[in-house]
C-alpha positions as CSV (number, residue, x, y, z in Angstrom):
1,X,120.7,76.4,115.8
2,X,119.3,76.0,111.4
3,X,121.6,75.6,108.8
4,X,121.4,79.5,107.6
5,X,123.2,79.8,111.2
6,X,125.3,78.4,111.3
7,X,126.2,79.4,107.8
8,X,127.0,82.2,109.5
9,X,128.5,81.4,111.9
10,X,131.2,79.8,109.5
11,X,131.6,82.7,107.4
12,X,132.2,85.0,111.3
13,X,135.1,82.7,112.2
14,X,136.6,82.5,109.2
15,X,138.2,86.6,108.1
16,X,138.4,86.3,104.2
17,X,135.2,84.8,104.0
18,X,134.2,87.6,106.5
19,X,135.3,90.2,104.6
20,X,133.5,88.8,101.1
21,X,130.6,88.7,103.5
22,X,130.4,92.3,105.3
23,X,131.5,93.4,101.7
24,X,128.5,92.1,99.8
25,X,126.2,92.6,103.0
26,X,126.9,96.3,102.6
27,X,126.3,96.5,98.8
28,X,122.7,95.3,99.7
29,X,122.5,97.5,103.0
30,X,123.6,100.8,101.4
31,X,120.8,99.4,98.3
32,X,123.9,99.4,95.9
33,X,122.6,98.3,93.0
34,X,121.1,100.9,92.1
35,X,122.8,102.9,92.2
36,X,124.9,100.6,89.4
37,X,121.8,100.7,87.4
38,X,122.3,104.2,87.5
39,X,125.6,104.5,86.3
40,X,125.6,102.1,83.6
41,X,122.7,103.8,81.6
42,X,124.6,107.1,82.1
43,X,127.1,105.2,81.3
44,X,125.8,103.8,78.0
45,X,123.9,106.9,77.1
46,X,127.8,108.7,77.1
47,X,130.0,105.9,74.9
48,X,128.5,107.2,71.6
49,X,129.2,111.0,71.7
50,X,132.4,109.9,72.9
51,X,133.1,107.8,70.7
52,X,131.8,110.0,67.9
53,X,134.3,113.1,69.5
54,X,137.1,110.5,69.8
55,X,137.0,109.2,65.8
56,X,137.1,113.0,64.8
57,X,139.8,113.7,66.6
58,X,141.4,111.1,64.7
59,X,140.4,112.1,61.8
60,X,142.5,115.0,62.0
61,X,145.1,114.0,64.1
62,X,146.5,110.2,63.4
63,X,147.8,109.5,59.6
64,X,145.1,107.4,57.7
65,X,148.0,103.9,57.6
66,X,146.9,104.3,61.6
67,X,143.8,104.4,61.8
68,X,142.8,100.7,62.0
69,X,145.2,99.9,64.7
70,X,143.9,102.8,66.4
71,X,140.1,102.1,65.6
72,X,141.0,98.4,66.3
73,X,142.3,98.8,70.1
74,X,138.8,101.2,70.6
75,X,137.0,98.1,69.9
76,X,139.4,96.6,72.8
77,X,139.2,98.6,74.7
78,X,135.1,99.1,74.7
79,X,133.2,96.6,72.6
80,X,131.3,99.2,70.7
81,X,132.9,99.3,67.3
82,X,133.9,97.6,64.7
83,X,137.5,98.6,63.6
84,X,137.0,97.5,60.4
85,X,133.9,98.9,60.1
86,X,134.6,101.8,59.7
87,X,136.3,103.1,55.7
88,X,137.2,107.1,56.0
89,X,138.2,109.3,58.6
90,X,137.8,113.1,58.2
91,X,137.5,115.4,60.7
92,X,134.3,118.5,60.8
93,X,134.6,121.0,63.3
94,X,130.5,121.0,63.3
95,X,130.5,116.8,64.0
96,X,133.5,117.4,67.2
97,X,131.1,120.5,68.4
98,X,127.7,118.8,69.1
99,X,130.2,115.3,70.2
100,X,131.9,117.4,72.2
101,X,129.0,118.9,74.2
102,X,127.4,115.8,74.6
103,X,129.2,113.6,75.5
104,X,130.2,116.5,78.1
105,X,126.3,116.9,79.1
106,X,126.9,112.8,79.5
107,X,130.1,112.1,80.2
108,X,129.3,115.0,83.4
109,X,126.2,112.3,83.9
110,X,128.3,109.4,84.7
111,X,131.3,111.3,87.3
112,X,128.2,113.5,89.4
113,X,126.2,109.4,90.2
114,X,129.0,108.3,90.7
115,X,130.5,111.0,93.3
116,X,127.4,110.2,94.9
117,X,127.8,106.2,94.6
118,X,131.4,107.0,96.4
119,X,129.8,109.0,99.3
120,X,127.2,106.7,99.6
121,X,129.5,104.2,100.1
122,X,132.0,105.7,102.3
123,X,128.5,106.7,104.1
124,X,129.6,111.0,103.5
125,X,127.0,112.8,106.0
126,X,124.9,114.8,103.5
127,X,125.5,118.4,105.0
128,X,129.3,118.0,104.0
129,X,129.0,116.9,100.2
130,X,130.0,118.6,97.8
131,X,127.1,121.3,96.4
132,X,126.5,120.9,92.6
133,X,129.1,123.3,91.9
134,X,131.5,122.0,93.1
135,X,130.5,118.4,92.4
136,X,129.3,119.6,88.2
137,X,133.5,121.2,88.4
138,X,134.6,117.9,89.4
139,X,133.6,115.8,87.1
140,X,134.3,118.6,84.0
141,X,137.8,118.2,85.0
142,X,138.1,114.2,85.8
143,X,136.1,113.7,83.1
144,X,138.8,115.7,80.1
145,X,141.5,114.0,82.1
146,X,139.8,110.7,81.7
147,X,139.8,111.0,77.7
148,X,142.9,112.4,77.7
149,X,144.1,109.8,79.5
150,X,142.2,107.4,77.6
151,X,143.4,108.7,74.3
152,X,146.9,108.5,74.9
153,X,147.3,105.6,76.3
154,X,144.7,104.0,73.6
155,X,147.2,105.6,70.6
156,X,150.5,103.7,72.8
157,X,148.7,100.7,73.3
158,X,148.0,100.4,69.8
159,X,151.5,101.5,68.4
160,X,153.1,99.0,71.1
161,X,150.3,96.3,69.3
162,X,150.5,97.4,65.9
163,X,150.7,95.5,62.8
164,X,151.2,98.7,60.8
165,X,154.4,99.7,63.1
166,X,157.7,100.2,62.3
167,X,159.1,98.0,63.9
168,X,157.4,94.5,64.4
169,X,157.6,93.3,67.7
170,X,155.3,89.8,67.3
171,X,153.6,88.3,70.4
172,X,156.2,90.5,72.5
173,X,153.9,94.0,71.0
174,X,150.7,92.0,71.6
175,X,150.8,91.2,75.2
176,X,152.7,94.5,75.7
177,X,148.8,96.0,74.1
178,X,147.8,93.8,77.0
179,X,150.0,95.6,79.6
180,X,149.2,99.2,78.6
181,X,144.9,97.9,78.5
182,X,145.9,96.6,82.1
183,X,148.0,99.2,83.8
184,X,145.0,102.0,82.3
185,X,142.2,99.9,83.5
186,X,144.0,99.3,86.8
187,X,145.0,103.7,87.0
188,X,141.7,104.9,86.4
189,X,140.4,103.3,89.0
190,X,142.5,104.0,91.2
191,X,141.9,107.7,90.1
192,X,138.2,107.3,90.4
193,X,137.9,105.7,93.7
194,X,140.8,108.6,95.2
195,X,138.7,111.6,93.7
196,X,135.4,111.2,92.8
197,X,135.0,110.6,96.8
198,X,134.3,113.5,99.5
199,X,136.0,111.4,101.9
200,X,140.0,111.8,102.4
201,X,140.7,108.9,101.5
202,X,145.2,107.2,100.4
203,X,145.8,105.5,97.6
204,X,146.5,102.2,99.4
205,X,143.0,103.0,100.9
206,X,141.6,102.2,97.8
207,X,143.8,100.2,94.9
208,X,142.4,96.6,96.9
209,X,139.4,97.9,95.3
210,X,140.8,99.1,92.4
211,X,142.1,96.2,91.3
212,X,139.3,93.9,91.6
213,X,137.4,96.6,89.7
214,X,140.0,96.9,87.0
215,X,141.2,93.0,85.9
216,X,136.7,92.4,86.3
217,X,136.7,96.0,83.6
218,X,140.0,94.1,81.6
219,X,138.4,90.8,81.6
220,X,134.9,92.1,80.9
221,X,136.9,94.0,77.6
222,X,138.3,90.9,76.4
223,X,135.0,89.1,77.2
224,X,132.5,91.5,75.0
225,X,135.0,91.9,72.3
226,X,135.1,88.2,71.9
227,X,130.7,88.0,71.9
228,X,130.6,91.1,69.4
229,X,133.2,89.7,66.9
230,X,133.7,86.2,66.9
231,X,130.0,85.1,67.9
232,X,127.8,87.8,66.6
233,X,128.9,89.9,63.9
234,X,128.3,86.3,61.7
235,X,124.6,87.1,62.8
236,X,124.1,90.6,62.1
237,X,121.3,90.1,59.3
238,X,118.8,88.0,62.0
239,X,119.9,88.9,65.9
240,X,123.4,90.6,65.8
241,X,122.8,94.5,66.0
242,X,120.1,93.5,68.9
243,X,122.4,91.3,70.0
244,X,125.0,93.6,70.5
245,X,123.3,96.3,72.3
246,X,122.6,93.3,74.5
247,X,125.8,93.0,75.2
248,X,127.1,96.1,75.6
249,X,124.6,97.0,78.4
250,X,124.9,93.9,80.3
251,X,129.1,94.8,79.9
252,X,128.5,98.7,81.1
253,X,125.4,97.0,84.0
254,X,127.9,94.6,84.9
255,X,130.9,96.7,85.5
256,X,128.4,98.9,87.5
257,X,127.7,96.7,89.7
258,X,131.7,95.5,90.5
259,X,132.6,98.4,90.6
260,X,130.7,99.4,93.1
261,X,132.3,96.4,95.0
262,X,135.5,97.7,94.7
263,X,134.5,100.8,96.9
264,X,133.1,98.8,99.6
265,X,135.1,96.3,99.6
266,X,137.8,99.3,100.6
267,X,135.7,100.7,103.1
268,X,135.4,97.5,104.2
269,X,138.6,96.3,104.6
270,X,138.8,100.5,105.9
271,X,137.5,100.5,108.1
272,X,137.5,96.4,109.7
273,X,133.6,96.4,109.3
274,X,133.8,92.5,109.4
275,X,133.2,90.1,110.3
276,X,128.8,90.8,109.8
277,X,125.6,89.7,110.9
278,X,123.6,88.1,108.0
279,X,121.0,85.9,109.3
280,X,118.8,87.3,112.7
281,X,119.6,90.7,115.2
282,X,122.8,93.0,114.6
283,X,125.4,90.6,117.1
284,X,128.8,91.9,116.2
285,X,130.8,95.5,116.9
286,X,131.2,95.9,112.8
287,X,127.5,95.6,112.5
288,X,126.7,98.3,115.0
289,X,129.4,101.1,113.8
290,X,128.7,100.1,109.8
291,X,124.8,100.6,111.4
292,X,125.7,103.7,113.5
293,X,127.8,105.4,109.7
294,X,123.9,104.7,107.4
295,X,122.4,106.7,110.6
296,X,125.0,109.5,110.3
297,X,124.6,109.8,106.6
298,X,121.8,111.0,107.0
299,X,123.0,114.3,109.1
300,X,121.8,117.5,106.4
301,X,122.7,120.0,108.1
302,X,126.1,120.8,110.6
303,X,123.5,122.0,114.3
304,X,122.0,117.8,113.7
305,X,123.0,115.2,115.5
306,X,122.1,111.8,115.3
307,X,122.2,108.4,117.5
308,X,121.9,104.7,117.7
309,X,120.5,102.9,120.5
310,X,121.5,98.6,120.3
311,X,119.4,97.7,123.5
312,X,121.3,94.1,123.8
313,X,124.4,96.0,124.5
314,X,123.0,98.9,125.9
315,X,125.3,100.6,123.8
316,X,125.3,104.2,122.1
317,X,126.9,104.6,118.9
318,X,126.7,108.4,117.8
319,X,127.2,109.7,114.1
320,X,126.9,113.2,113.6
C-alpha cells in the first residue's frame, strides 16, 4: 500500500476528515472552480452600479450628518470605497436610472450564475431546471429583496455603531454593529442557498454551508477593509489603486470559492456522500451514488433514461 493510499484509508475511517475530503472531492468533480470564477466576475462587474444606486438613494433619503457613518458601514460590508473620500452626496434621477438598469442587468447575471452553480452542486437534472424566464424572474426578485435588505441592515448597523447617533453606545455599539453585520451575512447565505436552488431543500439542510460561507464572508470583509484602509491607503500614488482592485478581485474570487464549498458541504451532509475514495477506483457506496448523480444531471428530456454500472460490485445505479 502506497503512502497516498494509507492517507486515503485513514480519512475514510474518520468521519470529520471523511466529510471534509468528500466535500473537496465533489467540488473538484463538479468543476466548481470554473463556476466560482464566473460568479466572481459578474459580482465584481455588478458591484459598482449597485454602489452608484445606493449612494444616490442616500442622497435622497438620509440626513447629511448620517451619511458618513453609513458609507463607512458600506465600506466594511463591501470593501470597495472609502466613505471619507465621498465629499458630497446628492440625488440625480438620471444617475439613479442608469445605475439601476446596469445594476439589474449585471446583478441578475450574478443570481442566474449562482442558480446554475447551486443546481450543478445538487446535481439537478437538466430537464428539471427552471426555464430562462423563470430564472430571470427569480433572479430579479431575489436581487431586489437582497438589495433592500442590505440597505436596511446597513442603516441599522450604522445607527447602532455610528458615532453621530443620539445615544452613544460606546464599545457595545461597535460590538452591536459587528453582530448585525454577521447576522446579515448568515441570513443572506441561508436565503440564497435555499431559494436559488431548483431542488426543494430545507433551511436545516443549507445551514452548515451557510454558516461556513457567512462566517468566511464576514472575516473576508474585515481583512479586506484592513488591507485597503491600513496598508494601501498610503500607497495610492504608487501602486495603491492597482493593489486595491486586485484585493477586491481576490475578495470576490475567494468568497465565490468558499460559497460553492459551503453548498457542496450541504449536499455531502444531506445525502451522506462520504466517505469517498480519493485514490484509485470508486470503492465506497458514497462514490457510486455520487457518480450516478453526476450521470443523472445530464438528463435533458423527460423520456430520457441513463444508468451507471460498477463492475466490481455488479450493481447498477439508475438516475433519471
